[in-house]
MIDOSE-1310 file (N, C-alpha, C; in nm, 2 decimals, decimal comma, always signed):
residues 216
mkls	+31,15/+0,71/+1,12/+31,19/+0,58/+1,20/+31,11/+0,56/+1,31; +31,04/+0,45/+1,32/+30,97/+0,41/+1,46/+31,05/+0,42/+1,58; +30,99/+0,43/+1,69/+31,05/+0,44/+1,81/+31,14/+0,31/+1,84; +31,27/+0,35/+1,86/+31,37/+0,25/+1,88/+31,38/+0,22/+2,02
lali	+31,38/+0,10/+2,07/+31,38/+0,06/+2,20/+31,52/+0,00/+2,24; +31,62/+0,02/+2,15/+31,75/-0,03/+2,17/+31,84/+0,04/+2,09; +31,96/+0,07/+2,15/+32,08/+0,12/+2,07/+32,18/+0,02/+2,09; +32,23/-0,03/+1,99/+32,34/-0,15/+2,00/+32,46/-0,06/+1,95
atgl	+32,55/-0,05/+2,06/+32,68/+0,02/+2,04/+32,79/-0,06/+2,02; +32,88/-0,03/+1,93/+33,02/-0,08/+1,90/+33,10/-0,03/+1,99; +33,23/-0,11/+2,02/+33,33/-0,07/+2,12/+33,43/+0,01/+2,04; +33,40/+0,14/+2,01/+33,49/+0,23/+1,95/+33,53/+0,33/+2,05
sgas	+33,68/+0,33/+2,06/+33,73/+0,43/+2,15/+33,67/+0,43/+2,29; +33,65/+0,32/+2,34/+33,60/+0,31/+2,48/+33,45/+0,32/+2,48; +33,39/+0,31/+2,37/+33,24/+0,32/+2,38/+33,19/+0,19/+2,46; +33,08/+0,22/+2,51/+33,01/+0,11/+2,60/+32,89/+0,05/+2,52
afst	+32,84/-0,05/+2,57/+32,73/-0,12/+2,49/+32,59/-0,08/+2,55; +32,49/-0,08/+2,46/+32,37/-0,05/+2,50/+32,28/-0,17/+2,48; +32,18/-0,21/+2,55/+32,10/-0,32/+2,53/+31,96/-0,29/+2,55; +31,86/-0,37/+2,52/+31,73/-0,35/+2,52/+31,68/-0,35/+2,67
vnnn	+31,57/-0,28/+2,70/+31,50/-0,29/+2,81/+31,35/-0,36/+2,79; +31,32/-0,46/+2,86/+31,20/-0,53/+2,82/+31,14/-0,57/+2,94; +31,04/-0,52/+2,98/+30,97/-0,56/+3,12/+30,85/-0,65/+3,09; +30,82/-0,67/+2,96/+30,71/-0,76/+2,95/+30,74/-0,89/+2,87
gprs	+30,85/-0,96/+2,89/+30,88/-1,08/+2,83/+30,94/-1,06/+2,69; +30,97/-1,17/+2,62/+31,02/-1,16/+2,49/+30,96/-1,08/+2,39; +31,02/-1,01/+2,30/+30,94/-0,94/+2,19/+30,92/-1,03/+2,08; +30,82/-1,01/+2,01/+30,80/-1,11/+1,89/+30,87/-1,05/+1,77
ltql	+30,90/-1,15/+1,68/+30,98/-1,10/+1,56/+30,92/-0,99/+1,49; +30,78/-0,99/+1,50/+30,70/-0,88/+1,43/+30,73/-0,74/+1,50; +30,73/-0,74/+1,63/+30,78/-0,62/+1,70/+30,91/-0,57/+1,68; +31,00/-0,67/+1,66/+31,14/-0,62/+1,65/+31,15/-0,59/+1,50
nerq	+31,09/-0,63/+1,41/+31,11/-0,59/+1,26/+31,05/-0,46/+1,24; +30,97/-0,42/+1,34/+30,90/-0,28/+1,33/+31,00/-0,15/+1,34; +31,12/-0,18/+1,41/+31,21/-0,07/+1,41/+31,34/-0,10/+1,33; +31,40/+0,00/+1,29/+31,52/-0,02/+1,22/+31,64/-0,04/+1,32
pima	+31,73/-0,14/+1,32/+31,82/-0,16/+1,42/+31,94/-0,05/+1,40; +31,99/-0,01/+1,52/+32,10/+0,09/+1,52/+32,22/+0,05/+1,58; +32,34/+0,06/+1,52/+32,47/+0,04/+1,57/+32,55/+0,16/+1,59; +32,56/+0,20/+1,72/+32,62/+0,33/+1,75/+32,75/+0,32/+1,83
gnwk	+32,84/+0,42/+1,80/+32,97/+0,42/+1,89/+32,99/+0,55/+1,95; +33,00/+0,56/+2,08/+33,04/+0,68/+2,15/+33,17/+0,69/+2,19; +33,24/+0,78/+2,11/+33,39/+0,80/+2,14/+33,42/+0,86/+2,26; +33,33/+0,90/+2,33/+33,36/+0,97/+2,47/+33,47/+1,09/+2,46
mnpt	+33,57/+1,10/+2,55/+33,68/+1,20/+2,52/+33,80/+1,12/+2,47; +33,77/+1,06/+2,34/+33,86/+1,00/+2,27/+33,84/+1,02/+2,12; +33,94/+1,02/+2,05/+34,09/+1,02/+2,06/+34,14/+1,16/+2,10; +34,27/+1,17/+2,12/+34,33/+1,28/+2,17/+34,36/+1,39/+2,07
tead	+34,37/+1,36/+1,96/+34,40/+1,46/+1,85/+34,31/+1,44/+1,72; +34,29/+1,54/+1,64/+34,21/+1,54/+1,52/+34,27/+1,45/+1,42; +34,41/+1,44/+1,41/+34,47/+1,34/+1,31/+34,42/+1,20/+1,36; +34,42/+1,18/+1,48/+34,39/+1,04/+1,53/+34,23/+1,01/+1,50
alnl	+34,15/+1,13/+1,51/+34,00/+1,10/+1,49/+33,98/+1,08/+1,36; +34,06/+1,14/+1,26/+34,03/+1,13/+1,12/+34,07/+0,99/+1,06; +34,19/+0,94/+1,14/+34,24/+0,81/+1,10/+34,14/+0,70/+1,14; +34,09/+0,71/+1,27/+33,97/+0,64/+1,31/+33,84/+0,63/+1,23
angf	+33,82/+0,74/+1,17/+33,69/+0,77/+1,09/+33,72/+0,69/+0,96; +33,84/+0,71/+0,90/+33,86/+0,64/+0,77/+33,87/+0,49/+0,80; +33,94/+0,44/+0,90/+33,95/+0,31/+0,92/+33,82/+0,24/+0,94; +33,72/+0,32/+1,01/+33,59/+0,26/+1,04/+33,51/+0,25/+0,91
tall	+33,53/+0,36/+0,83/+33,46/+0,37/+0,70/+33,51/+0,24/+0,63; +33,63/+0,22/+0,60/+33,68/+0,12/+0,52/+33,62/-0,02/+0,57; +33,62/-0,05/+0,70/+33,56/-0,17/+0,76/+33,42/-0,18/+0,73; +33,34/-0,07/+0,75/+33,20/-0,08/+0,73/+33,17/-0,10/+0,58
geme	+33,26/-0,04/+0,50/+33,24/-0,07/+0,35/+33,22/-0,22/+0,32; +33,28/-0,30/+0,38/+33,28/-0,45/+0,35/+33,16/-0,51/+0,41; +33,06/-0,42/+0,47/+32,93/-0,50/+0,53/+32,82/-0,46/+0,44; +32,73/-0,54/+0,40/+32,62/-0,53/+0,32/+32,49/-0,48/+0,38
dtca	+32,48/-0,49/+0,52/+32,35/-0,47/+0,57/+32,35/-0,34/+0,66; +32,43/-0,24/+0,62/+32,42/-0,11/+0,69/+32,36/-0,01/+0,59; +32,30/+0,10/+0,64/+32,24/+0,20/+0,55/+32,23/+0,32/+0,63; +32,18/+0,42/+0,57/+32,14/+0,56/+0,64/+32,03/+0,56/+0,71
mddv	+32,02/+0,66/+0,78/+31,90/+0,68/+0,88/+31,75/+0,68/+0,79; +31,68/+0,59/+0,83/+31,55/+0,58/+0,76/+31,54/+0,54/+0,61; +31,65/+0,46/+0,57/+31,69/+0,46/+0,43/+31,62/+0,33/+0,38; +31,67/+0,21/+0,41/+31,61/+0,08/+0,37/+31,57/+0,00/+0,48
egct	+31,46/-0,06/+0,45/+31,40/-0,15/+0,56/+31,48/-0,28/+0,58; +31,51/-0,31/+0,70/+31,57/-0,44/+0,72/+31,72/-0,42/+0,74; +31,78/-0,30/+0,72/+31,92/-0,28/+0,73/+31,95/-0,21/+0,87; +32,08/-0,21/+0,90/+32,13/-0,14/+1,01/+32,18/+0,01/+1,01
evvl	+32,13/+0,09/+1,07/+32,17/+0,23/+1,06/+32,30/+0,24/+1,16; +32,40/+0,31/+1,12/+32,52/+0,33/+1,19/+32,53/+0,48/+1,23; +32,56/+0,51/+1,37/+32,59/+0,64/+1,41/+32,71/+0,63/+1,49; +32,80/+0,76/+1,48/+32,91/+0,77/+1,54/+32,89/+0,91/+1,63
fppf	+32,95/+0,90/+1,76/+32,95/+1,02/+1,83/+33,09/+1,06/+1,88; +33,16/+1,15/+1,79/+33,30/+1,19/+1,81/+33,28/+1,32/+1,91; +33,39/+1,35/+1,97/+33,40/+1,48/+2,06/+33,36/+1,60/+1,95; +33,31/+1,70/+2,02/+33,27/+1,81/+1,96/+33,36/+1,86/+1,84
pfis	+33,51/+1,89/+1,89/+33,59/+1,94/+1,77/+33,61/+1,88/+1,66; +33,57/+1,73/+1,66/+33,59/+1,66/+1,54/+33,48/+1,62/+1,45; +33,35/+1,67/+1,51/+33,24/+1,62/+1,44/+33,23/+1,65/+1,28; +33,26/+1,77/+1,26/+33,24/+1,82/+1,12/+33,34/+1,75/+1,03
kvkd	+33,45/+1,72/+1,06/+33,56/+1,65/+0,97/+33,52/+1,51/+0,97; +33,47/+1,45/+1,09/+33,45/+1,31/+1,08/+33,33/+1,28/+0,99; +33,23/+1,37/+1,01/+33,12/+1,36/+0,92/+33,15/+1,37/+0,77; +33,23/+1,45/+0,73/+33,29/+1,45/+0,60/+33,34/+1,32/+0,54
ivgk	+33,40/+1,24/+0,63/+33,45/+1,12/+0,59/+33,35/+1,01/+0,60; +33,29/+1,00/+0,71/+33,18/+0,88/+0,72/+33,06/+0,90/+0,64; +33,02/+1,02/+0,62/+32,90/+1,05/+0,55/+32,90/+0,99/+0,41; +33,01/+0,98/+0,36/+33,03/+0,92/+0,21/+32,97/+0,78/+0,22
kdis	+32,96/+0,71/+0,33/+32,91/+0,57/+0,35/+32,78/+0,56/+0,42; +32,73/+0,69/+0,42/+32,58/+0,70/+0,48/+32,59/+0,67/+0,64; +32,70/+0,70/+0,70/+32,70/+0,68/+0,83/+32,67/+0,83/+0,91; +32,58/+0,82/+1,00/+32,53/+0,94/+1,06/+32,63/+0,98/+1,18
vgaq	+32,62/+1,09/+1,22/+32,70/+1,15/+1,34/+32,60/+1,23/+1,44; +32,65/+1,21/+1,56/+32,56/+1,28/+1,67/+32,65/+1,35/+1,76; +32,59/+1,43/+1,84/+32,67/+1,50/+1,95/+32,65/+1,42/+2,09; +32,75/+1,42/+2,17/+32,77/+1,35/+2,30/+32,67/+1,41/+2,41
qvyy	+32,63/+1,54/+2,38/+32,54/+1,62/+2,47/+32,52/+1,75/+2,43; +32,42/+1,82/+2,48/+32,38/+1,97/+2,44/+32,33/+2,03/+2,57; +32,33/+2,17/+2,57/+32,26/+2,23/+2,69/+32,12/+2,27/+2,63; +32,03/+2,29/+2,72/+31,89/+2,32/+2,68/+31,86/+2,47/+2,64
edkg	+31,95/+2,56/+2,67/+31,94/+2,70/+2,63/+31,98/+2,71/+2,49; +31,92/+2,81/+2,42/+31,95/+2,83/+2,27/+32,08/+2,92/+2,26; +32,11/+3,00/+2,35/+32,24/+3,09/+2,35/+32,24/+3,16/+2,47; +32,36/+3,22/+2,50/+32,38/+3,30/+2,61/+32,51/+3,28/+2,70
aftg	+32,51/+3,33/+2,81/+32,64/+3,33/+2,90/+32,64/+3,19/+2,96; +32,66/+3,10/+2,89/+32,68/+2,96/+2,94/+32,82/+2,91/+2,89; +32,92/+2,95/+2,96/+33,07/+2,91/+2,93/+33,08/+2,78/+2,92; +33,13/+2,71/+2,81/+33,16/+2,56/+2,79/+33,04/+2,47/+2,74
svaa	+32,93/+2,55/+2,73/+32,80/+2,48/+2,68/+32,81/+2,48/+2,53; +32,71/+2,40/+2,47/+32,70/+2,38/+2,35/+32,55/+2,37/+2,31; +32,49/+2,45/+2,22/+32,34/+2,46/+2,20/+32,31/+2,36/+2,09; +32,18/+2,31/+2,10/+32,13/+2,22/+1,99/+32,14/+2,28/+1,85
smvk	+32,13/+2,40/+1,83/+32,13/+2,46/+1,70/+32,29/+2,45/+1,65; +32,38/+2,46/+1,74/+32,52/+2,45/+1,70/+32,54/+2,32/+1,63; +32,51/+2,21/+1,70/+32,54/+2,06/+1,66/+32,46/+2,03/+1,54; +32,34/+2,08/+1,53/+32,25/+2,06/+1,42/+32,32/+2,13/+1,30
svgc	+32,38/+2,24/+1,30/+32,44/+2,33/+1,20/+32,57/+2,24/+1,14; +32,64/+2,16/+1,22/+32,75/+2,10/+1,17/+32,71/+1,95/+1,13; +32,58/+1,92/+1,12/+32,54/+1,79/+1,06/+32,50/+1,68/+1,16; +32,48/+1,72/+1,28/+32,44/+1,61/+1,38/+32,30/+1,57/+1,36
eyvl	+32,26/+1,44/+1,36/+32,12/+1,39/+1,35/+32,07/+1,33/+1,48; +32,18/+1,30/+1,57/+32,13/+1,24/+1,70/+32,22/+1,33/+1,81; +32,16/+1,32/+1,93/+32,22/+1,36/+2,06/+32,19/+1,28/+2,16; +32,31/+1,23/+2,24/+32,28/+1,17/+2,35/+32,23/+1,24/+2,47
cghs	+32,14/+1,20/+2,54/+32,08/+1,26/+2,65/+32,08/+1,18/+2,77; +32,13/+1,22/+2,89/+32,12/+1,14/+3,01/+32,22/+1,02/+3,03; +32,34/+1,04/+2,95/+32,43/+0,95/+2,97/+32,47/+0,94/+3,11; +32,51/+0,82/+3,16/+32,54/+0,80/+3,29/+32,66/+0,87/+3,34
errt	+32,75/+0,90/+3,26/+32,86/+0,98/+3,30/+32,82/+1,12/+3,33; +32,72/+1,16/+3,23/+32,68/+1,30/+3,26/+32,59/+1,31/+3,38; +32,51/+1,20/+3,40/+32,43/+1,22/+3,54/+32,53/+1,21/+3,66; +32,62/+1,13/+3,66/+32,70/+1,12/+3,77/+32,83/+1,21/+3,79
lfsd	+32,91/+1,23/+3,68/+33,01/+1,32/+3,69/+32,99/+1,47/+3,69; +32,87/+1,50/+3,61/+32,83/+1,65/+3,59/+32,69/+1,67/+3,65; +32,64/+1,58/+3,73/+32,51/+1,62/+3,81/+32,40/+1,65/+3,71; +32,40/+1,57/+3,61/+32,29/+1,61/+3,51/+32,16/+1,54/+3,56
sdvn	+32,06/+1,65/+3,61/+31,94/+1,60/+3,67/+31,84/+1,55/+3,57; +31,73/+1,48/+3,62/+31,62/+1,44/+3,53/+31,55/+1,56/+3,46; +31,54/+1,67/+3,53/+31,48/+1,79/+3,50/+31,56/+1,85/+3,37; +31,69/+1,85/+3,39/+31,77/+1,91/+3,27/+31,77/+1,82/+3,16
innk	+31,78/+1,67/+3,19/+31,78/+1,58/+3,08/+31,64/+1,60/+2,99; +31,53/+1,61/+3,06/+31,39/+1,63/+3,00/+31,40/+1,75/+2,91; +31,46/+1,87/+2,96/+31,47/+1,98/+2,87/+31,56/+1,96/+2,77; +31,66/+1,90/+2,77/+31,76/+1,85/+2,66/+31,69/+1,77/+2,56
vkkv	+31,60/+1,67/+2,61/+31,54/+1,58/+2,50/+31,44/+1,66/+2,43; +31,36/+1,76/+2,49/+31,27/+1,83/+2,42/+31,34/+1,94/+2,31; +31,44/+1,98/+2,36/+31,53/+2,08/+2,28/+31,58/+2,02/+2,16; +31,62/+1,90/+2,17/+31,67/+1,82/+2,06/+31,57/+1,81/+1,95
lefg	+31,46/+1,77/+2,01/+31,35/+1,74/+1,91/+31,30/+1,87/+1,85; +31,31/+1,97/+1,93/+31,26/+2,11/+1,87/+31,36/+2,13/+1,75; +31,47/+2,10/+1,75/+31,56/+2,13/+1,63/+31,57/+2,02/+1,54; +31,48/+1,93/+1,55/+31,47/+1,83/+1,43/+31,57/+1,72/+1,44
mkpi	+31,64/+1,69/+1,55/+31,73/+1,59/+1,57/+31,66/+1,48/+1,65; +31,72/+1,37/+1,67/+31,68/+1,26/+1,74/+31,75/+1,23/+1,88; +31,68/+1,25/+1,99/+31,75/+1,22/+2,12/+31,77/+1,07/+2,13; +31,88/+1,04/+2,19/+31,90/+0,89/+2,25/+31,91/+0,89/+2,39
lcig	+31,81/+0,87/+2,46/+31,79/+0,88/+2,61/+31,85/+0,76/+2,66; +31,95/+0,79/+2,74/+32,02/+0,67/+2,81/+31,98/+0,66/+2,96; +31,93/+0,53/+2,99/+31,89/+0,51/+3,12/+31,95/+0,37/+3,16; +31,94/+0,37/+3,29/+32,02/+0,24/+3,35/+32,03/+0,26/+3,51
etqe	+32,06/+0,14/+3,57/+32,07/+0,15/+3,72/+32,22/+0,14/+3,76; +32,24/+0,17/+3,88/+32,38/+0,15/+3,94/+32,40/+0,01/+3,99; +32,52/-0,02/+4,03/+32,54/-0,16/+4,10/+32,46/-0,17/+4,21; +32,46/-0,07/+4,29/+32,37/-0,09/+4,42/+32,23/-0,11/+4,39
eydl	+32,17/-0,04/+4,29/+32,03/-0,05/+4,26/+32,01/-0,19/+4,19; +32,11/-0,24/+4,12/+32,11/-0,37/+4,06/+32,08/-0,47/+4,18; +32,18/-0,46/+4,26/+32,18/-0,55/+4,37/+32,07/-0,56/+4,47; +31,99/-0,45/+4,46/+31,86/-0,43/+4,54/+31,76/-0,49/+4,47
gitk	+31,78/-0,52/+4,34/+31,67/-0,58/+4,26/+31,57/-0,48/+4,20; +31,60/-0,35/+4,20/+31,51/-0,24/+4,17/+31,53/-0,18/+4,02; +31,60/-0,26/+3,94/+31,63/-0,21/+3,80/+31,51/-0,17/+3,72; +31,40/-0,24/+3,73/+31,28/-0,21/+3,65/+31,23/-0,06/+3,69
evca	+31,22/-0,06/+3,83/+31,17/+0,07/+3,90/+31,25/+0,19/+3,87; +31,38/+0,17/+3,88/+31,48/+0,29/+3,84/+31,45/+0,34/+3,70; +31,45/+0,23/+3,59/+31,45/+0,27/+3,46/+31,31/+0,32/+3,43; +31,21/+0,29/+3,50/+31,06/+0,33/+3,47/+31,07/+0,48/+3,52
mqvs	+31,13/+0,50/+3,63/+31,13/+0,65/+3,68/+31,21/+0,72/+3,59; +31,33/+0,68/+3,53/+31,40/+0,76/+3,46/+31,33/+0,81/+3,33; +31,26/+0,71/+3,27/+31,18/+0,71/+3,15/+31,07/+0,82/+3,17; +31,00/+0,81/+3,28/+30,88/+0,89/+3,32/+30,93/+1,04/+3,32
kdls	+31,04/+1,06/+3,41/+31,08/+1,19/+3,43/+31,15/+1,26/+3,29; +31,23/+1,18/+3,23/+31,31/+1,23/+3,12/+31,23/+1,26/+2,99; +31,10/+1,18/+2,99/+31,02/+1,20/+2,87/+30,89/+1,27/+2,90; +30,89/+1,33/+3,01/+30,78/+1,41/+3,04/+30,75/+1,51/+2,95
gvsk	+30,62/+1,53/+2,90/+30,59/+1,63/+2,80/+30,61/+1,60/+2,66; +30,68/+1,50/+2,63/+30,72/+1,44/+2,50/+30,59/+1,38/+2,44; +30,55/+1,43/+2,31/+30,42/+1,38/+2,26/+30,44/+1,22/+2,18; +30,34/+1,17/+2,17/+30,34/+1,04/+2,10/+30,40/+1,04/+1,97
kdme	+30,37/+1,16/+1,91/+30,42/+1,18/+1,78/+30,57/+1,21/+1,77; +30,63/+1,27/+1,88/+30,76/+1,31/+1,89/+30,83/+1,17/+1,93; +30,75/+1,08/+1,99/+30,83/+0,96/+2,04/+30,87/+0,87/+1,91; +30,83/+0,90/+1,81/+30,87/+0,84/+1,68/+31,02/+0,86/+1,65
nvvi	+31,06/+0,98/+1,71/+31,20/+1,03/+1,69/+31,29/+0,99/+1,81; +31,25/+0,92/+1,91/+31,32/+0,91/+2,02/+31,38/+0,76/+2,03; +31,52/+0,75/+2,07/+31,57/+0,62/+2,09/+31,60/+0,62/+2,25; +31,56/+0,50/+2,30/+31,59/+0,47/+2,45/+31,69/+0,36/+2,45
ayep	+31,80/+0,41/+2,51/+31,92/+0,30/+2,53/+31,94/+0,27/+2,68; +31,94/+0,13/+2,70/+31,94/+0,09/+2,82/+32,10/+0,06/+2,85; +32,16/+0,12/+2,94/+32,30/+0,12/+2,96/+32,32/+0,12/+3,13; +32,34/-0,03/+3,18/+32,35/-0,02/+3,32/+32,47/+0,05/+3,36
vwai	+32,49/+0,12/+3,46/+32,60/+0,19/+3,51/+32,72/+0,10/+3,55; +32,68/-0,01/+3,60/+32,77/-0,09/+3,65/+32,84/-0,19/+3,54; +32,79/-0,17/+3,43/+32,85/-0,26/+3,30/+32,95/-0,18/+3,23; +32,96/-0,05/+3,27/+33,05/+0,06/+3,19/+33,20/+0,02/+3,24
């Protein structure tokens, strides 16, 4: 899959919408057609039980089955890839359900160490082993509520790539930064720091998601 410059998110269980960042004016149809569109839903810390998660997965799969323009990752040119990000405890069973309709699953975050005494953390190898193909990196809630620094986010991006998954790098400005008119500068700085050391080749497997913090 070519470098995706947008992640279009559905409103599943409190998921927020991602939109494109474009500092150079409107993109041509040729440029837009070079990437496979992605429709993704971040479930955040929802729903509250496994039963509800499986019901949601079944309902979404049935709904998606009525659509003809969705497909699996890198599958058919011109169709829309669909990705879901359930909470960690539900990933495996949700994948069993949605995978039948070629819907991908991802992890909402990982830690950049492979293993060790990091209570409460989850390694990239762990989510890879249960079928995750994507990992969110730098989500605004992780940045603000859990003090996820650009250095840590950069380490996570590179760790996700190391394990053959696709990082979805979330960037975006706060309300204050928006009011100051420095959106482009903030996003450019986040991209520069969070993708430091990522090769041009690896960028083919990176998705950049623009998510203004004030829009959540």
